[in-house]
CHARMM-style PDB file with segment names, atoms N, HN, CA, C and O in Angstrom:
ATOM      1  N   MET     1     230.944 271.701 202.174  1.00  0.00      PROA
ATOM      2  CA  MET     1     229.858 271.939 201.262  1.00  0.00      PROA
ATOM      3  C   MET     1     229.798 273.430 200.993  1.00  0.00      PROA
ATOM      4  O   MET     1     229.935 274.246 201.904  1.00  0.00      PROA
ATOM      5  N   LEU     2     229.593 273.769 199.750  1.00  0.00      PROA
ATOM      6  HN  LEU     2     229.481 273.106 199.010  1.00  0.00      PROA
ATOM      7  CA  LEU     2     229.428 275.151 199.343  1.00  0.00      PROA
ATOM      8  C   LEU     2     227.978 275.361 198.915  1.00  0.00      PROA
ATOM      9  O   LEU     2     227.397 274.532 198.215  1.00  0.00      PROA
ATOM     10  N   ARG     3     227.409 276.479 199.348  1.00  0.00      PROA
ATOM     11  HN  ARG     3     227.882 277.152 199.917  1.00  0.00      PROA
ATOM     12  CA  ARG     3     226.051 276.823 198.927  1.00  0.00      PROA
ATOM     13  C   ARG     3     226.046 278.265 198.450  1.00  0.00      PROA
ATOM     14  O   ARG     3     226.501 279.167 199.155  1.00  0.00      PROA
ATOM     15  N   ALA     4     225.536 278.470 197.267  1.00  0.00      PROA
ATOM     16  HN  ALA     4     225.167 277.738 196.695  1.00  0.00      PROA
ATOM     17  CA  ALA     4     225.417 279.823 196.745  1.00  0.00      PROA
ATOM     18  C   ALA     4     224.243 280.522 197.429  1.00  0.00      PROA
ATOM     19  O   ALA     4     223.194 279.919 197.654  1.00  0.00      PROA
ATOM     20  N   HSD     5     224.429 281.778 197.749  1.00  0.00      PROA
ATOM     21  HN  HSD     5     225.281 282.268 197.566  1.00  0.00      PROA
ATOM     22  CA  HSD     5     223.424 282.561 198.453  1.00  0.00      PROA
ATOM     23  C   HSD     5     222.086 282.552 197.715  1.00  0.00      PROA
ATOM     24  O   HSD     5     221.037 282.415 198.344  1.00  0.00      PROA
ATOM     25  N   TYR     6     222.110 282.695 196.406  1.00  0.00      PROA
ATOM     26  HN  TYR     6     222.962 282.807 195.894  1.00  0.00      PROA
ATOM     27  CA  TYR     6     220.888 282.747 195.609  1.00  0.00      PROA
ATOM     28  C   TYR     6     220.610 281.442 194.868  1.00  0.00      PROA
ATOM     29  O   TYR     6     220.062 281.462 193.765  1.00  0.00      PROA
ATOM     30  N   ASP     7     220.973 280.337 195.450  1.00  0.00      PROA
ATOM     31  HN  ASP     7     221.417 280.321 196.345  1.00  0.00      PROA
ATOM     32  CA  ASP     7     220.760 279.032 194.821  1.00  0.00      PROA
ATOM     33  C   ASP     7     219.401 278.490 195.244  1.00  0.00      PROA
ATOM     34  O   ASP     7     219.164 278.249 196.428  1.00  0.00      PROA
ATOM     35  N   GLY     8     218.524 278.304 194.292  1.00  0.00      PROA
ATOM     36  HN  GLY     8     218.716 278.500 193.330  1.00  0.00      PROA
ATOM     37  CA  GLY     8     217.193 277.806 194.610  1.00  0.00      PROA
ATOM     38  C   GLY     8     217.056 276.299 194.505  1.00  0.00      PROA
ATOM     39  O   GLY     8     215.952 275.776 194.652  1.00  0.00      PROA
ATOM     40  N   ILE     9     218.144 275.587 194.255  1.00  0.00      PROA
ATOM     41  HN  ILE     9     219.042 276.012 194.135  1.00  0.00      PROA
ATOM     42  CA  ILE     9     218.084 274.137 194.071  1.00  0.00      PROA
ATOM     43  C   ILE     9     217.758 273.416 195.389  1.00  0.00      PROA
ATOM     44  O   ILE     9     216.898 272.536 195.419  1.00  0.00      PROA
ATOM     45  N   ALA    10     218.437 273.785 196.459  1.00  0.00      PROA
ATOM     46  HN  ALA    10     219.136 274.500 196.434  1.00  0.00      PROA
ATOM     47  CA  ALA    10     218.219 273.144 197.759  1.00  0.00      PROA
ATOM     48  C   ALA    10     218.108 274.209 198.839  1.00  0.00      PROA
ATOM     49  O   ALA    10     218.838 275.200 198.823  1.00  0.00      PROA
ATOM     50  N   GLY    11     217.203 274.004 199.764  1.00  0.00      PROA
ATOM     51  HN  GLY    11     216.610 273.199 199.777  1.00  0.00      PROA
ATOM     52  CA  GLY    11     216.998 274.948 200.855  1.00  0.00      PROA
ATOM     53  C   GLY    11     218.119 274.898 201.880  1.00  0.00      PROA
ATOM     54  O   GLY    11     218.749 273.859 202.076  1.00  0.00      PROA
ATOM     55  N   PHE    12     218.363 276.026 202.530  1.00  0.00      PROA
ATOM     56  HN  PHE    12     217.851 276.870 202.370  1.00  0.00      PROA
ATOM     57  CA  PHE    12     219.424 276.132 203.528  1.00  0.00      PROA
ATOM     58  C   PHE    12     219.234 275.126 204.659  1.00  0.00      PROA
ATOM     59  O   PHE    12     220.178 274.430 205.031  1.00  0.00      PROA
ATOM     60  N   ASP    13     218.026 275.042 205.206  1.00  0.00      PROA
ATOM     61  HN  ASP    13     217.259 275.607 204.903  1.00  0.00      PROA
ATOM     62  CA  ASP    13     217.776 274.128 206.320  1.00  0.00      PROA
ATOM     63  C   ASP    13     217.977 272.668 205.919  1.00  0.00      PROA
ATOM     64  O   ASP    13     218.489 271.869 206.701  1.00  0.00      PROA
ATOM     65  N   ASP    14     217.571 272.327 204.698  1.00  0.00      PROA
ATOM     66  HN  ASP    14     217.154 272.977 204.063  1.00  0.00      PROA
ATOM     67  CA  ASP    14     217.767 270.957 204.216  1.00  0.00      PROA
ATOM     68  C   ASP    14     219.258 270.630 204.112  1.00  0.00      PROA
ATOM     69  O   ASP    14     219.683 269.535 204.481  1.00  0.00      PROA
ATOM     70  N   LEU    15     220.051 271.578 203.610  1.00  0.00      PROA
ATOM     71  HN  LEU    15     219.706 272.467 203.310  1.00  0.00      PROA
ATOM     72  CA  LEU    15     221.492 271.346 203.485  1.00  0.00      PROA
ATOM     73  C   LEU    15     222.164 271.247 204.850  1.00  0.00      PROA
ATOM     74  O   LEU    15     223.053 270.419 205.046  1.00  0.00      PROA
ATOM     75  N   MET    16     221.745 272.083 205.791  1.00  0.00      PROA
ATOM     76  HN  MET    16     221.022 272.756 205.632  1.00  0.00      PROA
ATOM     77  CA  MET    16     222.324 272.010 207.136  1.00  0.00      PROA
ATOM     78  C   MET    16     222.034 270.649 207.779  1.00  0.00      PROA
ATOM     79  O   MET    16     222.894 270.082 208.453  1.00  0.00      PROA
ATOM     80  N   GLU    17     220.844 270.141 207.572  1.00  0.00      PROA
ATOM     81  HN  GLU    17     220.146 270.603 207.024  1.00  0.00      PROA
ATOM     82  CA  GLU    17     220.494 268.817 208.099  1.00  0.00      PROA
ATOM     83  C   GLU    17     221.339 267.736 207.436  1.00  0.00      PROA
ATOM     84  O   GLU    17     221.789 266.803 208.102  1.00  0.00      PROA
ATOM     85  N   PHE    18     221.558 267.857 206.129  1.00  0.00      PROA
ATOM     86  HN  PHE    18     221.192 268.615 205.589  1.00  0.00      PROA
ATOM     87  CA  PHE    18     222.399 266.898 205.411  1.00  0.00      PROA
ATOM     88  C   PHE    18     223.824 266.910 205.969  1.00  0.00      PROA
ATOM     89  O   PHE    18     224.394 265.852 206.237  1.00  0.00      PROA
ATOM     90  N   VAL    19     224.396 268.096 206.144  1.00  0.00      PROA
ATOM     91  HN  VAL    19     223.934 268.956 205.926  1.00  0.00      PROA
ATOM     92  CA  VAL    19     225.761 268.210 206.675  1.00  0.00      PROA
ATOM     93  C   VAL    19     225.828 267.666 208.098  1.00  0.00      PROA
ATOM     94  O   VAL    19     226.803 267.010 208.465  1.00  0.00      PROA
ATOM     95  N   ARG    20     224.810 267.931 208.891  1.00  0.00      PROA
ATOM     96  HN  ARG    20     224.018 268.463 208.592  1.00  0.00      PROA
ATOM     97  CA  ARG    20     224.780 267.426 210.260  1.00  0.00      PROA
ATOM     98  C   ARG    20     224.844 265.904 210.287  1.00  0.00      PROA
ATOM     99  O   ARG    20     225.438 265.331 211.200  1.00  0.00      PROA
ATOM    100  N   GLN    21     224.250 265.246 209.311  1.00  0.00      PROA
ATOM    101  HN  GLN    21     223.768 265.711 208.568  1.00  0.00      PROA
ATOM    102  CA  GLN    21     224.207 263.787 209.289  1.00  0.00      PROA
ATOM    103  C   GLN    21     225.453 263.140 208.681  1.00  0.00      PROA
ATOM    104  O   GLN    21     225.599 261.920 208.745  1.00  0.00      PROA
ATOM    105  N   LEU    22     226.332 263.913 208.105  1.00  0.00      PROA
ATOM    106  HN  LEU    22     226.214 264.905 208.052  1.00  0.00      PROA
ATOM    107  CA  LEU    22     227.565 263.331 207.569  1.00  0.00      PROA
ATOM    108  C   LEU    22     228.370 262.731 208.719  1.00  0.00      PROA
ATOM    109  O   LEU    22     228.533 263.379 209.753  1.00  0.00      PROA
ATOM    110  N   PRO    23     228.869 261.522 208.564  1.00  0.00      PROA
ATOM    111  CA  PRO    23     229.507 260.840 209.687  1.00  0.00      PROA
ATOM    112  C   PRO    23     230.872 261.397 210.085  1.00  0.00      PROA
ATOM    113  O   PRO    23     231.248 261.284 211.252  1.00  0.00      PROA
ATOM    114  N   HSD    24     231.608 261.980 209.183  1.00  0.00      PROA
ATOM    115  HN  HSD    24     231.302 262.072 208.236  1.00  0.00      PROA
ATOM    116  CA  HSD    24     232.944 262.465 209.504  1.00  0.00      PROA
ATOM    117  C   HSD    24     232.855 263.790 210.269  1.00  0.00      PROA
ATOM    118  O   HSD    24     232.095 264.672 209.868  1.00  0.00      PROA
ATOM    119  N   PRO    25     233.611 263.948 211.357  1.00  0.00      PROA
ATOM    120  CA  PRO    25     233.508 265.177 212.158  1.00  0.00      PROA
ATOM    121  C   PRO    25     234.150 266.403 211.501  1.00  0.00      PROA
ATOM    122  O   PRO    25     233.826 267.531 211.874  1.00  0.00      PROA
ATOM    123  N   ASP    26     235.041 266.211 210.546  1.00  0.00      PROA
ATOM    124  HN  ASP    26     235.304 265.295 210.243  1.00  0.00      PROA
ATOM    125  CA  ASP    26     235.719 267.341 209.900  1.00  0.00      PROA
ATOM    126  C   ASP    26     234.938 267.747 208.663  1.00  0.00      PROA
ATOM    127  O   ASP    26     235.092 267.153 207.597  1.00  0.00      PROA
ATOM    128  N   LYS    27     234.099 268.764 208.813  1.00  0.00      PROA
ATOM    129  HN  LYS    27     233.974 269.247 209.679  1.00  0.00      PROA
ATOM    130  CA  LYS    27     233.269 269.210 207.701  1.00  0.00      PROA
ATOM    131  C   LYS    27     233.134 270.727 207.737  1.00  0.00      PROA
ATOM    132  O   LYS    27     233.255 271.359 208.786  1.00  0.00      PROA
ATOM    133  N   ARG    28     232.882 271.287 206.570  1.00  0.00      PROA
ATOM    134  HN  ARG    28     232.784 270.773 205.718  1.00  0.00      PROA
ATOM    135  CA  ARG    28     232.731 272.733 206.425  1.00  0.00      PROA
ATOM    136  C   ARG    28     231.454 273.015 205.659  1.00  0.00      PROA
ATOM    137  O   ARG    28     231.040 272.229 204.807  1.00  0.00      PROA
ATOM    138  N   PHE    29     230.836 274.142 205.970  1.00  0.00      PROA
ATOM    139  HN  PHE    29     231.173 274.780 206.662  1.00  0.00      PROA
ATOM    140  CA  PHE    29     229.656 274.599 205.238  1.00  0.00      PROA
ATOM    141  C   PHE    29     229.851 276.082 204.990  1.00  0.00      PROA
ATOM    142  O   PHE    29     229.918 276.871 205.933  1.00  0.00      PROA
ATOM    143  N   SER    30     229.941 276.462 203.733  1.00  0.00      PROA
ATOM    144  HN  SER    30     229.886 275.821 202.967  1.00  0.00      PROA
ATOM    145  CA  SER    30     230.159 277.862 203.373  1.00  0.00      PROA
ATOM    146  C   SER    30     229.016 278.359 202.502  1.00  0.00      PROA
ATOM    147  O   SER    30     228.602 277.693 201.553  1.00  0.00      PROA
ATOM    148  N   VAL    31     228.516 279.539 202.840  1.00  0.00      PROA
ATOM    149  HN  VAL    31     228.853 280.080 203.610  1.00  0.00      PROA
ATOM    150  CA  VAL    31     227.508 280.206 202.013  1.00  0.00      PROA
ATOM    151  C   VAL    31     228.226 281.308 201.252  1.00  0.00      PROA
ATOM    152  O   VAL    31     228.852 282.181 201.852  1.00  0.00      PROA
ATOM    153  N   LEU    32     228.133 281.264 199.946  1.00  0.00      PROA
ATOM    154  HN  LEU    32     227.624 280.554 199.459  1.00  0.00      PROA
ATOM    155  CA  LEU    32     228.814 282.221 199.087  1.00  0.00      PROA
ATOM    156  C   LEU    32     227.889 283.401 198.819  1.00  0.00      PROA
ATOM    157  O   LEU    32     226.901 283.268 198.098  1.00  0.00      PROA
ATOM    158  N   ALA    33     228.206 284.540 199.392  1.00  0.00      PROA
ATOM    159  HN  ALA    33     229.009 284.648 199.978  1.00  0.00      PROA
ATOM    160  CA  ALA    33     227.363 285.735 199.283  1.00  0.00      PROA
ATOM    161  C   ALA    33     227.305 286.246 197.843  1.00  0.00      PROA
ATOM    162  O   ALA    33     228.295 286.204 197.113  1.00  0.00      PROA
ATOM    163  N   ARG    34     226.125 286.728 197.452  1.00  0.00      PROA
ATOM    164  HN  ARG    34     225.320 286.762 198.046  1.00  0.00      PROA
ATOM    165  CA  ARG    34     225.903 287.363 196.150  1.00  0.00      PROA
ATOM    166  C   ARG    34     226.237 286.449 194.970  1.00  0.00      PROA
ATOM    167  O   ARG    34     226.638 286.931 193.910  1.00  0.00      PROA
ATOM    168  N   ILE    35     226.079 285.153 195.141  1.00  0.00      PROA
ATOM    169  HN  ILE    35     225.753 284.762 196.001  1.00  0.00      PROA
ATOM    170  CA  ILE    35     226.373 284.190 194.072  1.00  0.00      PROA
ATOM    171  C   ILE    35     225.143 283.313 193.869  1.00  0.00      PROA
ATOM    172  O   ILE    35     224.434 282.993 194.824  1.00  0.00      PROA
ATOM    173  N   SER    36     224.893 282.925 192.613  1.00  0.00      PROA
ATOM    174  HN  SER    36     225.468 283.185 191.837  1.00  0.00      PROA
ATOM    175  CA  SER    36     223.789 282.010 192.327  1.00  0.00      PROA
ATOM    176  C   SER    36     224.349 280.611 192.038  1.00  0.00      PROA
ATOM    177  O   SER    36     225.511 280.333 192.334  1.00  0.00      PROA
ATOM    178  N   HSD    37     223.535 279.751 191.468  1.00  0.00      PROA
ATOM    179  HN  HSD    37     222.591 279.977 191.228  1.00  0.00      PROA
ATOM    180  CA  HSD    37     223.903 278.344 191.287  1.00  0.00      PROA
ATOM    181  C   HSD    37     225.164 278.151 190.433  1.00  0.00      PROA
ATOM    182  O   HSD    37     225.927 277.219 190.684  1.00  0.00      PROA
ATOM    183  N   ALA    38     225.393 278.988 189.456  1.00  0.00      PROA
ATOM    184  HN  ALA    38     224.773 279.745 189.252  1.00  0.00      PROA
ATOM    185  CA  ALA    38     226.542 278.842 188.555  1.00  0.00      PROA
ATOM    186  C   ALA    38     227.780 279.528 189.139  1.00  0.00      PROA
ATOM    187  O   ALA    38     228.336 280.434 188.519  1.00  0.00      PROA
ATOM    188  N   SER    39     228.200 279.112 190.297  1.00  0.00      PROA
ATOM    189  HN  SER    39     227.749 278.376 190.801  1.00  0.00      PROA
ATOM    190  CA  SER    39     229.260 279.804 191.045  1.00  0.00      PROA
ATOM    191  C   SER    39     230.621 279.804 190.348  1.00  0.00      PROA
ATOM    192  O   SER    39     231.420 280.715 190.567  1.00  0.00      PROA
ATOM    193  N   PHE    40     230.897 278.807 189.517  1.00  0.00      PROA
ATOM    194  HN  PHE    40     230.248 278.067 189.339  1.00  0.00      PROA
ATOM    195  CA  PHE    40     232.198 278.765 188.838  1.00  0.00      PROA
ATOM    196  C   PHE    40     232.232 279.647 187.590  1.00  0.00      PROA
ATOM    197  O   PHE    40     233.295 279.828 186.995  1.00  0.00      PROA
ATOM    198  N   ARG    41     231.096 280.193 187.188  1.00  0.00      PROA
ATOM    199  HN  ARG    41     230.232 280.046 187.671  1.00  0.00      PROA
ATOM    200  CA  ARG    41     231.041 281.006 185.981  1.00  0.00      PROA
ATOM    201  C   ARG    41     230.664 282.462 186.266  1.00  0.00      PROA
ATOM    202  O   ARG    41     230.320 283.195 185.339  1.00  0.00      PROA
ATOM    203  N   GLN    42     230.722 282.889 187.516  1.00  0.00      PROA
ATOM    204  HN  GLN    42     231.002 282.293 188.269  1.00  0.00      PROA
ATOM    205  CA  GLN    42     230.354 284.255 187.848  1.00  0.00      PROA
ATOM    206  C   GLN    42     231.599 285.104 188.096  1.00  0.00      PROA
ATOM    207  O   GLN    42     232.712 284.584 188.184  1.00  0.00      PROA
ATOM    208  N   LYS    43     231.397 286.401 188.207  1.00  0.00      PROA
ATOM    209  HN  LYS    43     230.493 286.823 188.135  1.00  0.00      PROA
ATOM    210  CA  LYS    43     232.525 287.324 188.398  1.00  0.00      PROA
ATOM    211  C   LYS    43     233.318 287.017 189.655  1.00  0.00      PROA
ATOM    212  O   LYS    43     234.517 287.289 189.712  1.00  0.00      PROA
ATOM    213  N   THR    44     232.670 286.459 190.654  1.00  0.00      PROA
ATOM    214  HN  THR    44     231.696 286.238 190.607  1.00  0.00      PROA
ATOM    215  CA  THR    44     233.335 286.165 191.919  1.00  0.00      PROA
ATOM    216  C   THR    44     233.784 284.708 192.020  1.00  0.00      PROA
ATOM    217  O   THR    44     233.878 284.154 193.115  1.00  0.00      PROA
ATOM    218  N   TYR    45     234.061 284.092 190.864  1.00  0.00      PROA
ATOM    219  HN  TYR    45     233.985 284.542 189.975  1.00  0.00      PROA
ATOM    220  CA  TYR    45     234.435 282.668 190.862  1.00  0.00      PROA
ATOM    221  C   TYR    45     235.689 282.394 191.699  1.00  0.00      PROA
ATOM    222  O   TYR    45     235.872 281.279 192.188  1.00  0.00      PROA
ATOM    223  N   ARG    46     236.542 283.391 191.867  1.00  0.00      PROA
ATOM    224  HN  ARG    46     236.393 284.297 191.470  1.00  0.00      PROA
ATOM    225  CA  ARG    46     237.764 283.178 192.654  1.00  0.00      PROA
ATOM    226  C   ARG    46     237.465 282.889 194.116  1.00  0.00      PROA
ATOM    227  O   ARG    46     238.247 282.215 194.787  1.00  0.00      PROA
ATOM    228  N   LEU    47     236.354 283.385 194.612  1.00  0.00      PROA
ATOM    229  HN  LEU    47     235.718 283.932 194.068  1.00  0.00      PROA
ATOM    230  CA  LEU    47     235.940 283.082 195.982  1.00  0.00      PROA
ATOM    231  C   LEU    47     235.723 281.580 196.149  1.00  0.00      PROA
ATOM    232  O   LEU    47     236.129 281.001 197.156  1.00  0.00      PROA
ATOM    233  N   VAL    48     235.092 280.959 195.174  1.00  0.00      PROA
ATOM    234  HN  VAL    48     234.763 281.430 194.356  1.00  0.00      PROA
ATOM    235  CA  VAL    48     234.848 279.519 195.221  1.00  0.00      PROA
ATOM    236  C   VAL    48     236.175 278.755 195.236  1.00  0.00      PROA
ATOM    237  O   VAL    48     236.375 277.855 196.052  1.00  0.00      PROA
ATOM    238  N   TYR    49     237.061 279.121 194.338  1.00  0.00      PROA
ATOM    239  HN  TYR    49     236.898 279.852 193.675  1.00  0.00      PROA
ATOM    240  CA  TYR    49     238.362 278.447 194.294  1.00  0.00      PROA
ATOM    241  C   TYR    49     239.160 278.691 195.566  1.00  0.00      PROA
ATOM    242  O   TYR    49     239.900 277.810 196.005  1.00  0.00      PROA
ATOM    243  N   GLY    50     239.025 279.869 196.166  1.00  0.00      PROA
ATOM    244  HN  GLY    50     238.424 280.585 195.810  1.00  0.00      PROA
ATOM    245  CA  GLY    50     239.725 280.161 197.416  1.00  0.00      PROA
ATOM    246  C   GLY    50     239.262 279.266 198.550  1.00  0.00      PROA
ATOM    247  O   GLY    50     240.075 278.770 199.331  1.00  0.00      PROA
ATOM    248  N   ILE    51     237.957 279.061 198.640  1.00  0.00      PROA
ATOM    249  HN  ILE    51     237.297 279.464 198.006  1.00  0.00      PROA
ATOM    250  CA  ILE    51     237.412 278.182 199.689  1.00  0.00      PROA
ATOM    251  C   ILE    51     237.845 276.738 199.453  1.00  0.00      PROA
ATOM    252  O   ILE    51     238.234 276.047 200.394  1.00  0.00      PROA
ATOM    253  N   LEU    52     237.781 276.281 198.213  1.00  0.00      PROA
ATOM    254  HN  LEU    52     237.465 276.842 197.448  1.00  0.00      PROA
ATOM    255  CA  LEU    52     238.217 274.915 197.902  1.00  0.00      PROA
ATOM    256  C   LEU    52     239.705 274.724 198.184  1.00  0.00      PROA
ATOM    257  O   LEU    52     240.106 273.704 198.744  1.00  0.00      PROA
ATOM    258  N   HSD    53     240.514 275.692 197.804  1.00  0.00      PROA
ATOM    259  HN  HSD    53     240.188 276.521 197.349  1.00  0.00      PROA
ATOM    260  CA  HSD    53     241.956 275.603 198.046  1.00  0.00      PROA
ATOM    261  C   HSD    53     242.249 275.546 199.544  1.00  0.00      PROA
ATOM    262  O   HSD    53     243.084 274.755 199.984  1.00  0.00      PROA
ATOM    263  N   ALA    54     241.572 276.374 200.321  1.00  0.00      PROA
ATOM    264  HN  ALA    54     240.894 277.017 199.963  1.00  0.00      PROA
ATOM    265  CA  ALA    54     241.785 276.369 201.774  1.00  0.00      PROA
ATOM    266  C   ALA    54     241.437 275.014 202.385  1.00  0.00      PROA
ATOM    267  O   ALA    54     242.133 274.535 203.280  1.00  0.00      PROA
ATOM    268  N   PHE    55     240.360 274.401 201.900  1.00  0.00      PROA
ATOM    269  HN  PHE    55     239.794 274.791 201.173  1.00  0.00      PROA
ATOM    270  CA  PHE    55     239.960 273.104 202.436  1.00  0.00      PROA
ATOM    271  C   PHE    55     240.970 272.020 202.085  1.00  0.00      PROA
ATOM    272  O   PHE    55     241.375 271.245 202.951  1.00  0.00      PROA
ATOM    273  N   PHE    56     241.381 271.960 200.812  1.00  0.00      PROA
ATOM    274  HN  PHE    56     241.051 272.590 200.109  1.00  0.00      PROA
ATOM    275  CA  PHE    56     242.260 270.877 200.376  1.00  0.00      PROA
ATOM    276  C   PHE    56     243.717 271.063 200.777  1.00  0.00      PROA
ATOM    277  O   PHE    56     244.496 270.116 200.670  1.00  0.00      PROA
ATOM    278  N   THR    57     244.109 272.230 201.229  1.00  0.00      PROA
ATOM    279  HN  THR    57     243.476 272.999 201.316  1.00  0.00      PROA
ATOM    280  CA  THR    57     245.495 272.452 201.655  1.00  0.00      PROA
ATOM    281  C   THR    57     245.620 272.656 203.158  1.00  0.00      PROA
ATOM    282  O   THR    57     246.683 273.041 203.645  1.00  0.00      PROA
ATOM    283  N   GLN    58     244.553 272.403 203.892  1.00  0.00      PROA
ATOM    284  HN  GLN    58     243.690 272.090 203.496  1.00  0.00      PROA
ATOM    285  CA  GLN    58     244.645 272.542 205.346  1.00  0.00      PROA
ATOM    286  C   GLN    58     245.598 271.489 205.906  1.00  0.00      PROA
ATOM    287  O   GLN    58     245.720 270.397 205.351  1.00  0.00      PROA
ATOM    288  N   PRO    59     246.268 271.819 206.997  1.00  0.00      PROA
ATOM    289  CA  PRO    59     247.212 270.842 207.570  1.00  0.00      PROA
ATOM    290  C   PRO    59     246.490 269.610 208.121  1.00  0.00      PROA
ATOM    291  O   PRO    59     245.322 269.660 208.505  1.00  0.00      PROA
ATOM    292  N   ALA    60     247.215 268.536 208.141  1.00  0.00      PROA
ATOM    293  HN  ALA    60     248.164 268.496 207.829  1.00  0.00      PROA
ATOM    294  CA  ALA    60     246.673 267.294 208.698  1.00  0.00      PROA
ATOM    295  C   ALA    60     246.482 267.466 210.196  1.00  0.00      PROA
ATOM    296  O   ALA    60     247.224 268.217 210.828  1.00  0.00      PROA
ATOM    297  N   PRO    61     245.501 266.782 210.776  1.00  0.00      PROA
ATOM    298  CA  PRO    61     245.297 266.894 212.222  1.00  0.00      PROA
ATOM    299  C   PRO    61     246.488 266.329 212.996  1.00  0.00      PROA
ATOM    300  O   PRO    61     247.109 265.353 212.578  1.00  0.00      PROA
ATOM    301  N   VAL    62     246.790 266.949 214.114  1.00  0.00      PROA
ATOM    302  HN  VAL    62     246.286 267.743 214.455  1.00  0.00      PROA
ATOM    303  CA  VAL    62     247.915 266.507 214.949  1.00  0.00      PROA
ATOM    304  C   VAL    62     247.511 265.257 215.733  1.00  0.00      PROA
ATOM    305  O   VAL    62     248.285 264.305 215.829  1.00  0.00      PROA
ATOM    306  N   CYS    63     246.319 265.262 216.282  1.00  0.00      PROA
ATOM    307  HN  CYS    63     245.690 266.036 216.204  1.00  0.00      PROA
ATOM    308  CA  CYS    63     245.832 264.128 217.061  1.00  0.00      PROA
ATOM    309  C   CYS    63     244.811 263.366 216.225  1.00  0.00      PROA
ATOM    310  O   CYS    63     243.797 263.929 215.810  1.00  0.00      PROA
ATOM    311  N   VAL    64     245.074 262.109 215.983  1.00  0.00      PROA
ATOM    312  HN  VAL    64     245.897 261.652 216.320  1.00  0.00      PROA
ATOM    313  CA  VAL    64     244.135 261.299 215.212  1.00  0.00      PROA
ATOM    314  C   VAL    64     243.566 260.155 216.036  1.00  0.00      PROA
ATOM    315  O   VAL    64     242.904 259.266 215.500  1.00  0.00      PROA
ATOM    316  N   GLY    65     243.823 260.176 217.337  1.00  0.00      PROA
ATOM    317  HN  GLY    65     244.361 260.898 217.772  1.00  0.00      PROA
ATOM    318  CA  GLY    65     243.314 259.142 218.227  1.00  0.00      PROA
ATOM    319  C   GLY    65     241.900 259.444 218.664  1.00  0.00      PROA
ATOM    320  O   GLY    65     241.246 260.327 218.109  1.00  0.00      PROA
ATOM    321  N   PRO    66     241.421 258.707 219.665  1.00  0.00      PROA
ATOM    322  CA  PRO    66     240.060 258.926 220.160  1.00  0.00      PROA
ATOM    323  C   PRO    66     239.915 260.327 220.737  1.00  0.00      PROA
ATOM    324  O   PRO    66     240.880 260.913 221.227  1.00  0.00      PROA
ATOM    325  N   GLU    67     238.702 260.852 220.674  1.00  0.00      PROA
ATOM    326  HN  GLU    67     237.918 260.376 220.276  1.00  0.00      PROA
ATOM    327  CA  GLU    67     238.446 262.174 221.230  1.00  0.00      PROA
ATOM    328  C   GLU    67     238.546 262.141 222.748  1.00  0.00      PROA
ATOM    329  O   GLU    67     238.264 261.124 223.383  1.00  0.00      PROA
ATOM    330  N   HSD    68     238.949 263.263 223.314  1.00  0.00      PROA
ATOM    331  HN  HSD    68     239.178 264.089 222.799  1.00  0.00      PROA
ATOM    332  CA  HSD    68     239.068 263.334 224.790  1.00  0.00      PROA
ATOM    333  C   HSD    68     237.992 264.203 225.334  1.00  0.00      PROA
ATOM    334  OT1 HSD    68     237.909 264.397 226.547  1.00  0.00      PROA
TER     335      HSD     68
END
């Protein structure tokens, strides 16, 4: 999940609670500094694409069995 630093749509604590309740253990929460709600249209839009690229190109987990 990406959250813009100056995004007034949803509160930080509410989003953290939402992410905590997601059932999958592999999750990310990034706060984009100095960015508002329109993160793809701001001067720092490359930061957003960098975070998305890192998430979607991460290596597959080595162990996919039960947790130890």
